[in-house]
Each structure stands twice: as C-alpha cells, then as structure tokens.
VEXDOGU-200217 format. One record per atom (N, C-alpha, C, O): residue number from 1; atom name; x, y, z. Coordinates in pm, 1 decimal, padded with zeros to 6 digits, always signed. Layout:
% VEXDOGU-200217
nr, atom, x, y, z
NUM, CA, X, Y, Z
...
% end
This chain:
% VEXDOGU-200217
nr, atom, x, y, z
1, N, +09161.5, +07792.0, -00008.6
1, CA, +09099.9, +07666.6, +00025.7
1, C, +09168.9, +07612.4, +00150.4
1, O, +09290.8, +07621.8, +00164.2
2, N, +09091.3, +07556.8, +00239.1
2, CA, +09146.2, +07498.4, +00360.6
2, C, +09113.4, +07350.7, +00362.3
2, O, +09002.7, +07309.4, +00327.4
3, N, +09213.6, +07269.7, +00404.4
3, CA, +09198.4, +07125.3, +00410.3
3, C, +09238.7, +07074.7, +00547.9
3, O, +09320.4, +07135.9, +00616.7
4, N, +09181.5, +06964.2, +00586.1
4, CA, +09221.6, +06894.9, +00707.6
4, C, +09277.5, +06761.7, +00660.6
4, O, +09205.0, +06682.1, +00601.0
5, N, +09406.8, +06735.9, +00686.8
5, CA, +09469.6, +06612.5, +00640.8
5, C, +09522.6, +06534.4, +00760.1
5, O, +09546.9, +06590.6, +00866.9
6, N, +09540.2, +06404.7, +00740.5
6, CA, +09598.7, +06319.4, +00843.2
6, C, +09738.9, +06280.9, +00798.5
6, O, +09758.7, +06234.1, +00686.4
7, N, +09835.4, +06301.0, +00886.6
7, CA, +09973.2, +06261.7, +00861.7
7, C, +09991.8, +06123.7, +00925.5
7, O, +09966.8, +06107.7, +01044.9
8, N, +10035.5, +06023.0, +00847.3
8, CA, +10057.7, +05890.3, +00905.6
8, C, +10159.0, +05895.5, +01019.6
8, O, +10251.1, +05977.1, +01019.5
9, N, +10139.8, +05807.4, +01115.8
9, CA, +10222.5, +05806.7, +01237.1
9, C, +10371.8, +05802.7, +01205.7
9, O, +10450.6, +05868.5, +01273.7
10, N, +10411.9, +05726.6, +01103.7
10, CA, +10554.0, +05714.9, +01073.4
10, C, +10614.5, +05843.5, +01016.8
10, O, +10736.5, +05853.4, +01004.2
11, N, +10531.0, +05942.3, +00982.4
11, CA, +10580.4, +06070.2, +00931.2
11, C, +10564.3, +06184.5, +01032.0
11, O, +10605.9, +06297.1, +01004.8
12, N, +10504.1, +06156.0, +01148.1
12, CA, +10477.6, +06262.1, +01246.0
12, C, +10604.2, +06333.5, +01291.8
12, O, +10607.4, +06456.4, +01298.0
13, N, +10708.4, +06256.9, +01324.0
13, CA, +10831.5, +06319.4, +01372.5
13, C, +10893.3, +06408.8, +01265.2
13, O, +10941.7, +06517.9, +01295.3
14, N, +10891.5, +06362.9, +01140.9
14, CA, +10945.1, +06443.4, +01031.0
14, C, +10865.0, +06573.8, +01017.1
14, O, +10922.4, +06680.7, +00996.1
15, N, +10732.5, +06563.9, +01029.1
15, CA, +10650.1, +06685.1, +01020.5
15, C, +10682.5, +06779.9, +01135.4
15, O, +10693.9, +06900.7, +01114.6
16, N, +10697.3, +06726.2, +01256.2
16, CA, +10728.9, +06809.5, +01372.1
16, C, +10866.3, +06874.1, +01358.8
16, O, +10888.1, +06985.1, +01407.2
17, N, +10957.9, +06805.0, +01293.7
17, CA, +11094.6, +06855.2, +01279.3
17, C, +11100.8, +06977.0, +01187.2
17, O, +11152.5, +07081.7, +01226.3
18, N, +11048.2, +06963.9, +01064.5
18, CA, +11060.7, +07076.0, +00969.4
18, C, +10943.5, +07086.9, +00873.0
18, O, +10953.3, +07154.1, +00770.4
19, N, +10833.1, +07021.4, +00905.5
19, CA, +10712.2, +07026.0, +00822.8
19, C, +10740.8, +06983.4, +00679.0
19, O, +10685.0, +07039.8, +00584.8
20, N, +10828.5, +06883.3, +00662.2
20, CA, +10864.9, +06827.0, +00531.8
20, C, +10942.1, +06922.9, +00442.2
20, O, +10962.5, +06894.0, +00324.3
21, N, +10985.4, +07036.8, +00496.1
21, CA, +11051.6, +07137.2, +00412.1
21, C, +11175.9, +07081.6, +00344.0
21, O, +11193.2, +07100.5, +00223.6
22, N, +11262.3, +07013.9, +00417.7
22, CA, +11385.9, +06961.7, +00359.6
22, C, +11356.1, +06862.4, +00247.7
22, O, +11415.6, +06871.4, +00140.2
23, N, +11266.0, +06768.8, +00270.7
23, CA, +11232.2, +06668.7, +00169.3
23, C, +11171.2, +06732.5, +00045.5
23, O, +11206.2, +06696.2, -00066.9
24, N, +11080.5, +06827.1, +00065.3
24, CA, +11017.0, +06891.7, -00050.0
24, C, +11117.2, +06975.9, -00128.1
24, O, +11110.1, +06981.9, -00250.9
25, N, +11209.9, +07040.7, -00059.2
25, CA, +11314.6, +07115.0, -00129.3
25, C, +11401.9, +07020.7, -00212.2
25, O, +11434.7, +07051.2, -00326.9
26, N, +11439.6, +06905.7, -00154.5
26, CA, +11520.9, +06809.1, -00228.1
26, C, +11445.3, +06751.6, -00346.6
26, O, +11503.0, +06734.7, -00454.1
27, N, +11316.6, +06721.1, -00328.9
27, CA, +11236.1, +06672.1, -00440.5
27, C, +11227.8, +06775.0, -00552.2
27, O, +11240.5, +06741.2, -00669.9
28, N, +11206.8, +06898.6, -00515.5
28, CA, +11198.2, +07006.3, -00615.2
28, C, +11329.2, +07019.5, -00691.9
28, O, +11328.5, +07037.3, -00813.7
29, N, +11440.8, +07011.0, -00621.3
29, CA, +11572.2, +07022.6, -00685.2
29, C, +11599.6, +06902.2, -00774.7
29, O, +11646.9, +06918.2, -00887.2
30, N, +11570.2, +06781.4, -00725.5
30, CA, +11596.2, +06659.4, -00801.5
30, C, +11504.2, +06644.1, -00922.3
30, O, +11539.7, +06576.1, -01018.6
31, N, +11388.6, +06705.3, -00918.3
31, CA, +11290.1, +06687.0, -01025.1
31, C, +11309.6, +06783.1, -01141.2
31, O, +11227.4, +06784.6, -01232.8
32, N, +11413.7, +06862.2, -01140.8
32, CA, +11428.6, +06964.7, -01244.8
32, C, +11438.7, +06906.7, -01384.8
32, O, +11408.9, +06976.8, -01481.5
33, N, +11480.1, +06779.1, -01399.6
33, CA, +11488.5, +06718.8, -01532.6
33, C, +11352.2, +06675.4, -01585.0
33, O, +11328.2, +06679.3, -01705.7
34, N, +11263.5, +06634.3, -01496.2
34, CA, +11132.0, +06584.3, -01536.7
34, C, +11018.4, +06681.2, -01507.7
34, O, +10908.6, +06665.9, -01561.2
35, N, +11043.6, +06778.8, -01425.1
35, CA, +10936.9, +06870.3, -01383.2
35, C, +10968.5, +07010.7, -01431.8
35, O, +11083.3, +07044.2, -01461.3
36, N, +10866.6, +07090.0, -01439.2
36, CA, +10883.1, +07227.6, -01482.5
36, C, +10863.6, +07325.3, -01368.9
36, O, +10863.4, +07287.8, -01251.6
37, N, +10847.5, +07449.6, -01405.2
37, CA, +10830.8, +07557.0, -01307.5
37, C, +10706.3, +07535.1, -01221.5
37, O, +10708.4, +07563.1, -01101.6
38, N, +10597.8, +07485.4, -01281.6
38, CA, +10473.9, +07464.7, -01206.6
38, C, +10495.8, +07366.3, -01091.2
38, O, +10449.0, +07389.8, -00979.8
39, N, +10566.6, +07256.9, -01117.8
39, CA, +10591.8, +07158.5, -01013.2
39, C, +10679.6, +07216.2, -00903.3
39, O, +10659.7, +07185.5, -00785.8
40, N, +10775.7, +07298.7, -00939.7
40, CA, +10859.1, +07362.8, -00839.0
40, C, +10777.1, +07461.6, -00756.2
40, O, +10795.4, +07471.7, -00634.9
41, N, +10686.9, +07534.4, -00822.0
41, CA, +10599.5, +07626.4, -00748.7
41, C, +10504.9, +07548.5, -00657.1
41, O, +10473.3, +07594.0, -00547.2
42, N, +10459.9, +07431.6, -00702.3
42, CA, +10372.4, +07348.0, -00619.7
42, C, +10446.9, +07300.2, -00495.5
42, O, +10391.6, +07301.3, -00385.6
43, N, +10571.2, +07258.5, -00512.4
43, CA, +10651.6, +07216.3, -00397.2
43, C, +10669.4, +07331.9, -00299.6
43, O, +10659.0, +07311.3, -00178.6
44, N, +10695.8, +07452.4, -00348.3
44, CA, +10710.9, +07570.4, -00262.3
44, C, +10579.7, +07599.5, -00188.1
44, O, +10581.0, +07632.0, -00069.4
45, N, +10466.5, +07587.4, -00259.1
45, CA, +10336.0, +07610.3, -00196.3
45, C, +10314.4, +07510.0, -00083.5
45, O, +10266.5, +07546.9, +00023.7
46, N, +10349.5, +07382.0, -00107.1
46, CA, +10332.6, +07280.0, -00002.8
46, C, +10423.3, +07307.7, +00116.5
46, O, +10382.8, +07287.7, +00231.0
47, N, +10545.7, +07353.5, +00090.7
47, CA, +10636.6, +07389.4, +00199.8
47, C, +10572.4, +07496.8, +00286.8
47, O, +10570.8, +07484.9, +00409.3
48, N, +10519.4, +07601.7, +00223.7
48, CA, +10456.7, +07711.0, +00298.9
48, C, +10329.9, +07664.1, +00370.2
48, O, +10305.2, +07702.1, +00484.6
49, N, +10248.9, +07581.0, +00302.1
49, CA, +10123.8, +07533.3, +00362.1
49, C, +10151.5, +07447.5, +00485.3
49, O, +10086.1, +07463.7, +00588.4
50, N, +10248.1, +07356.5, +00475.0
50, CA, +10281.3, +07272.6, +00589.8
50, C, +10343.0, +07354.4, +00702.0
50, O, +10317.7, +07328.0, +00819.6
51, N, +10423.2, +07452.9, +00666.6
51, CA, +10488.4, +07536.1, +00767.8
51, C, +10384.6, +07614.4, +00848.3
51, O, +10403.6, +07637.8, +00967.7
52, N, +10275.9, +07654.5, +00784.1
52, CA, +10172.3, +07735.4, +00849.2
52, C, +10053.7, +07652.3, +00896.0
52, O, +09949.9, +07707.7, +00932.1
53, N, +10067.6, +07520.2, +00895.9
53, CA, +09957.4, +07432.1, +00934.4
53, C, +09922.3, +07450.1, +01081.5
53, O, +10007.2, +07484.8, +01163.6
54, N, +09797.2, +07426.1, +01112.4
54, CA, +09747.0, +07433.4, +01249.7
54, C, +09717.4, +07292.2, +01296.3
54, O, +09645.6, +07217.9, +01229.3
55, N, +09772.2, +07255.1, +01410.4
55, CA, +09746.7, +07122.6, +01466.0
55, C, +09606.9, +07120.0, +01526.7
55, O, +09573.3, +07204.1, +01610.1
56, N, +09525.9, +07023.8, +01484.9
56, CA, +09390.6, +07008.0, +01536.9
56, C, +09395.2, +06903.7, +01648.5
56, O, +09446.0, +06793.0, +01630.3
57, N, +09341.8, +06940.9, +01762.3
57, CA, +09341.3, +06847.0, +01874.6
57, C, +09272.3, +06718.1, +01835.5
57, O, +09173.6, +06718.4, +01761.9
58, N, +09325.0, +06609.0, +01885.3
58, CA, +09279.1, +06476.3, +01846.4
58, C, +09134.9, +06448.3, +01885.9
58, O, +09062.6, +06384.9, +01809.1
59, N, +09090.6, +06492.7, +02001.8
59, CA, +08959.3, +06454.6, +02051.6
59, C, +08852.5, +06560.5, +02028.9
59, O, +08741.0, +06547.6, +02079.5
60, N, +08884.5, +06663.7, +01954.5
60, CA, +08785.9, +06766.8, +01928.3
60, C, +08688.4, +06724.7, +01820.2
60, O, +08722.0, +06644.8, +01732.8
61, N, +08568.5, +06778.1, +01826.4
61, CA, +08469.2, +06752.2, +01722.9
61, C, +08461.0, +06874.5, +01634.3
61, O, +08448.0, +06986.9, +01682.9
62, N, +08468.5, +06852.7, +01505.6
62, CA, +08453.1, +06962.3, +01411.8
62, C, +08309.0, +06961.4, +01362.7
62, O, +08267.2, +06869.7, +01292.2
63, N, +08233.9, +07063.6, +01400.3
63, CA, +08095.8, +07075.2, +01354.0
63, C, +08077.7, +07213.0, +01294.7
63, O, +08155.8, +07304.4, +01321.1
64, N, +07976.1, +07226.6, +01216.1
64, CA, +07941.1, +07357.1, +01162.4
64, C, +07842.3, +07420.5, +01260.2
64, O, +07721.3, +07400.1, +01250.7
65, N, +07896.3, +07497.6, +01354.0
65, CA, +07813.2, +07556.9, +01458.6
65, C, +07710.4, +07652.9, +01400.1
65, O, +07600.1, +07664.6, +01453.4
66, N, +07744.5, +07721.5, +01291.8
66, CA, +07648.7, +07812.9, +01228.9
66, C, +07527.8, +07736.8, +01174.6
66, O, +07414.1, +07782.1, +01187.9
67, N, +07553.3, +07620.8, +01113.4
67, CA, +07442.0, +07539.8, +01061.9
67, C, +07356.6, +07485.6, +01175.7
67, O, +07234.0, +07482.3, +01165.4
68, N, +07421.1, +07443.1, +01284.3
68, CA, +07345.9, +07395.7, +01400.8
68, C, +07259.6, +07507.4, +01457.7
68, O, +07142.8, +07486.8, +01490.7
69, N, +07318.7, +07626.1, +01468.8
69, CA, +07244.3, +07740.4, +01521.4
69, C, +07124.6, +07772.5, +01432.0
69, O, +07014.9, +07797.8, +01481.8
70, N, +07145.2, +07771.5, +01300.4
70, CA, +07035.1, +07798.9, +01207.4
70, C, +06925.4, +07694.0, +01220.2
70, O, +06806.8, +07726.3, +01213.4
71, N, +06965.0, +07568.5, +01238.7
71, CA, +06868.7, +07460.4, +01256.0
71, C, +06786.2, +07479.3, +01382.9
71, O, +06665.2, +07456.7, +01383.6
72, N, +06853.6, +07521.3, +01490.8
72, CA, +06781.6, +07542.4, +01616.3
72, C, +06688.7, +07662.8, +01608.7
72, O, +06579.5, +07661.2, +01665.6
73, N, +06731.9, +07767.4, +01538.5
73, CA, +06644.9, +07884.1, +01520.7
73, C, +06521.1, +07843.4, +01441.8
73, O, +06410.0, +07885.2, +01474.6
74, N, +06539.6, +07761.2, +01336.6
74, CA, +06425.5, +07711.4, +01259.3
74, C, +06334.4, +07627.6, +01348.7
74, O, +06212.1, +07639.0, +01340.9
75, N, +06393.9, +07543.1, +01434.1
75, CA, +06314.6, +07459.8, +01524.0
75, C, +06234.1, +07545.4, +01621.3
75, O, +06120.9, +07511.9, +01656.3
76, N, +06294.0, +07656.7, +01664.7
76, CA, +06223.4, +07746.4, +01756.8
76, C, +06096.8, +07801.1, +01691.9
76, O, +05994.2, +07817.6, +01758.0
77, N, +06104.8, +07829.0, +01562.6
77, CA, +05991.1, +07889.3, +01492.3
77, C, +05884.9, +07786.6, +01454.9
77, O, +05767.9, +07821.7, +01439.1
78, N, +05924.6, +07659.4, +01440.5
78, CA, +05830.1, +07559.4, +01389.8
78, C, +05784.8, +07457.6, +01493.4
78, O, +05686.5, +07387.0, +01470.6
79, N, +05853.1, +07448.3, +01605.3
79, CA, +05817.9, +07346.2, +01704.4
79, C, +05764.5, +07411.1, +01831.3
79, O, +05766.0, +07533.5, +01845.0
80, N, +05719.3, +07331.4, +01920.0
80, CA, +05667.0, +07380.0, +02047.1
80, C, +05771.9, +07368.1, +02156.5
80, O, +05741.0, +07324.8, +02267.6
81, N, +05894.7, +07405.8, +02126.7
81, CA, +06002.7, +07402.3, +02225.1
81, C, +05982.5, +07514.2, +02325.1
81, O, +05919.4, +07615.9, +02296.2
82, N, +06035.9, +07493.6, +02439.6
82, CA, +06036.6, +07600.3, +02538.8
82, C, +06137.8, +07703.9, +02491.5
82, O, +06257.9, +07677.1, +02489.0
83, N, +06090.6, +07819.4, +02454.9
83, CA, +06176.2, +07922.7, +02396.4
83, C, +06293.2, +07960.5, +02487.2
83, O, +06404.5, +07972.9, +02436.0
84, N, +06276.4, +07979.3, +02616.3
84, CA, +06392.3, +08013.2, +02700.5
84, C, +06500.9, +07905.0, +02697.5
84, O, +06619.8, +07936.7, +02695.4
85, N, +06460.8, +07778.9, +02697.3
85, CA, +06559.1, +07670.2, +02693.3
85, C, +06634.8, +07671.6, +02561.4
85, O, +06756.6, +07654.0, +02559.7
86, N, +06564.4, +07692.2, +02452.0
86, CA, +06628.5, +07695.6, +02321.0
86, C, +06724.6, +07814.1, +02310.6
86, O, +06834.0, +07800.5, +02255.8
87, N, +06685.1, +07927.8, +02361.7
87, CA, +06774.3, +08045.3, +02359.2
87, C, +06898.6, +08019.2, +02444.3
87, O, +07007.7, +08064.7, +02409.8
88, N, +06883.1, +07946.5, +02554.8
88, CA, +06998.7, +07911.3, +02637.5
88, C, +07094.2, +07821.4, +02559.9
88, O, +07215.9, +07838.0, +02569.1
89, N, +07040.4, +07726.3, +02483.3
89, CA, +07124.6, +07639.1, +02400.3
89, C, +07199.5, +07721.8, +02297.2
89, O, +07318.5, +07699.2, +02275.5
90, N, +07132.9, +07816.8, +02233.4
90, CA, +07198.0, +07902.7, +02133.5
90, C, +07310.9, +07983.7, +02196.5
90, O, +07414.8, +08003.7, +02133.5
91, N, +07292.2, +08030.2, +02318.6
91, CA, +07397.7, +08105.7, +02386.5
91, C, +07516.9, +08015.7, +02417.3
91, O, +07631.5, +08059.4, +02406.6
92, N, +07491.6, +07891.1, +02455.3
92, CA, +07600.8, +07797.4, +02482.5
92, C, +07680.9, +07771.9, +02355.3
92, O, +07803.8, +07767.9, +02360.1
93, N, +07614.2, +07754.7, +02242.5
93, CA, +07683.9, +07733.1, +02115.4
93, C, +07774.5, +07851.7, +02084.8
93, O, +07888.5, +07833.0, +02042.4
94, N, +07725.8, +07971.5, +02105.5
94, CA, +07805.7, +08091.4, +02079.3
94, C, +07928.5, +08099.6, +02169.5
94, O, +08030.1, +08157.1, +02130.4
95, N, +07920.1, +08042.7, +02289.7
95, CA, +08030.8, +08048.7, +02384.9
95, C, +08134.7, +07938.7, +02364.2
95, O, +08244.4, +07946.5, +02419.4
96, N, +08101.4, +07836.7, +02285.6
96, CA, +08191.9, +07723.3, +02267.5
96, C, +08319.1, +07766.4, +02196.5
96, O, +08317.2, +07855.4, +02111.5
97, N, +08431.2, +07701.2, +02233.0
97, CA, +08559.2, +07728.0, +02168.6
97, C, +08558.5, +07675.4, +02026.3
97, O, +08493.6, +07575.2, +01996.5
98, N, +08630.0, +07742.3, +01940.0
98, CA, +08644.4, +07699.7, +01802.1
98, C, +08776.9, +07625.5, +01788.9
98, O, +08881.3, +07677.9, +01827.7
99, N, +08773.7, +07504.6, +01734.8
99, CA, +08896.3, +07428.1, +01717.6
99, C, +08985.1, +07489.3, +01610.1
99, O, +09106.3, +07501.0, +01628.0
100, N, +08924.6, +07528.2, +01499.2
100, CA, +08997.6, +07593.5, +01391.5
100, C, +08928.6, +07727.4, +01369.4
100, O, +08812.0, +07730.7, +01330.1
101, N, +08998.5, +07837.6, +01394.1
101, CA, +08932.3, +07967.4, +01378.7
101, C, +08885.3, +07989.9, +01236.0
101, O, +08952.7, +07950.9, +01140.7
102, N, +08771.6, +08051.9, +01222.0
102, CA, +08721.0, +08085.5, +01089.6
102, C, +08811.5, +08189.6, +01025.4
102, O, +08868.1, +08274.9, +01093.8
103, N, +08824.8, +08182.0, +00893.4
103, CA, +08907.9, +08279.5, +00825.5
103, C, +08838.1, +08414.7, +00827.9
103, O, +08716.5, +08422.8, +00845.0
104, N, +08915.0, +08518.6, +00810.9
104, CA, +08858.8, +08652.5, +00816.1
104, C, +08771.5, +08683.3, +00696.5
104, O, +08687.3, +08773.0, +00702.2
105, N, +08791.1, +08608.4, +00585.8
105, CA, +08708.7, +08630.3, +00466.1
105, C, +08571.8, +08567.2, +00479.5
105, O, +08487.0, +08586.5, +00392.4
106, N, +08547.6, +08492.3, +00585.9
106, CA, +08418.7, +08429.6, +00608.2
106, C, +08403.4, +08298.0, +00533.3
106, O, +08290.9, +08253.6, +00510.1
107, N, +08514.9, +08234.2, +00494.6
107, CA, +08508.3, +08108.1, +00423.3
107, C, +08480.5, +07994.7, +00518.4
107, O, +08471.3, +07879.4, +00476.0
% end
C-alpha cells in the first residue's frame, strides 16, 4: 500500500535529519512494558517506510493519467472531436513526467 502524507512544518527538520528513526526506536524501547511484539514490529515498519519515503514536489499535480487517457479515448469514439488534435493530446499525456513513479506491480 502506498500513502501520501503531510509532515507538519515543525517536524520537517526532524524528518530531514533521520526520518524519525531515533524517536521511533526510543518509543519502541520505552513501550516494552505496555506494548508487545506487534507494536515493536509496527515501529520498525514505520522506520523503514519513512527512511524510504519519496519527497513529492510541492507544486506538482497528482492525477491519474491513465484514467484521463481512457476518458479521452472514450471521447474520441463518442464525440465529434478532431481526431488528430485528440491524438496529439494523448501523446502529450504519455510524455509528461511522473511525480511518483508507478510501482512495478502495476498498483
């Protein structure tokens, strides 16, 4: 599963420093009286997830380009659009940069 989260401004420097690894390790260690193995595994998972996080540019738009492309292909078949213009739009969509690369599993 992939998530896009916002880190509050007051935590940005801490995230840039060690991706919360030190704090999560301390929480995991301190919680041994009230928490079990699952909570410790959850803390480890969060450490790894934050460590491997991808920074998303602030001004980028996240859209589902595949859905847009499918919508335009449907419009080509049902509307009286100029087919060459629509095909040019589809080519531009294919050339656009991806802000977050799609996973290899196709998720």
